[in-house]
C-alpha positions in Angstrom: 158.1 139.8 138.1 157.9 142.5 135.4 160.2 142.6 132.4 162.0 145.5 133.9 162.6 143.7 137.1 163.8 140.7 135.2 166.3 142.8 133.3 167.5 144.5 136.6 168.0 141.0 138.1 170.0 139.8 135.1 167.5 137.4 133.7 167.5 139.2 130.4 170.4 140.9 128.5 168.1 143.7 127.5 164.5 144.6 126.6 163.4 145.7 123.2 160.1 146.6 121.6 158.3 143.9 119.7 158.8 145.7 116.3 162.6 145.5 116.5 162.9 142.1 118.3 164.0 140.1 115.3 166.4 142.8 114.1 168.0 143.1 117.5 168.2 139.3 118.0 169.9 138.9 114.6 172.4 141.6 115.5 173.1 139.9 118.8 173.6 136.5 117.0 176.0 138.1 114.5 178.0 139.6 117.4 178.3 136.2 119.1 179.2 134.5 115.8 182.0 137.0 115.1 183.5 136.3 118.5 186.0 133.7 119.7 184.1 130.6 118.7 186.4 128.2 120.6 186.0 130.2 123.8 182.2 130.5 123.3 182.0 126.8 122.8 184.0 126.2 125.9 181.8 128.5 127.9 178.7 126.7 126.7 180.2 123.3 127.7 181.2 124.6 131.1 177.7 126.0 131.8 176.2 122.6 131.0 178.7 120.6 133.1 178.7 122.9 136.1 175.1 122.1 137.1 176.5 118.8 138.6 179.6 120.3 140.3 180.2 121.9 143.7 181.3 125.5 143.8 184.9 124.4 144.3 184.8 122.0 141.4 183.3 124.6 139.2 186.0 127.2 140.1 188.7 124.6 139.3 187.0 123.6 136.0 186.7 127.3 135.0 190.4 127.8 135.7 191.3 124.9 133.6 189.0 126.0 130.8 190.6 129.5 130.9 194.1 128.0 130.7 193.0 126.0 127.6 191.4 129.1 126.0 194.6 131.1 126.6 196.5 128.7 124.4 194.5 129.6 121.3 195.5 132.0 118.5 192.2 133.8 119.1 193.4 134.7 122.6 196.6 136.0 121.2 194.7 138.1 118.7 192.4 139.4 121.5 195.4 140.3 123.7 197.2 142.2 120.9 194.0 144.0 120.0 193.4 145.0 123.6 197.0 146.4 123.9 196.6 148.3 120.7 193.1 149.5 121.7 191.6 148.0 118.6 188.9 145.5 117.7 190.0 141.9 117.5 189.2 139.8 114.5 188.7 136.2 115.5 189.4 133.2 113.2 188.2 130.3 115.4 191.6 128.9 116.2 
């Protein structure tokens, strides 16, 4: 499989030249770090746990995780920013 095929199939987020790899990786890391940390942590947990679940169990676990995330202040901030067509500022709660 070529790098381009891997990107098309979704194995990679994007391809960059070697010279800008570290710059691009750090920008990606800053983007993730400025996001909703609770929801990102929940997603990481779900991905680890779902390897051992059936599809039906995984769908149920995702629904429960989303319900939990929707109770956070960061979700409220994201919702209001979406309605206002602005960029949310997440605080991790």
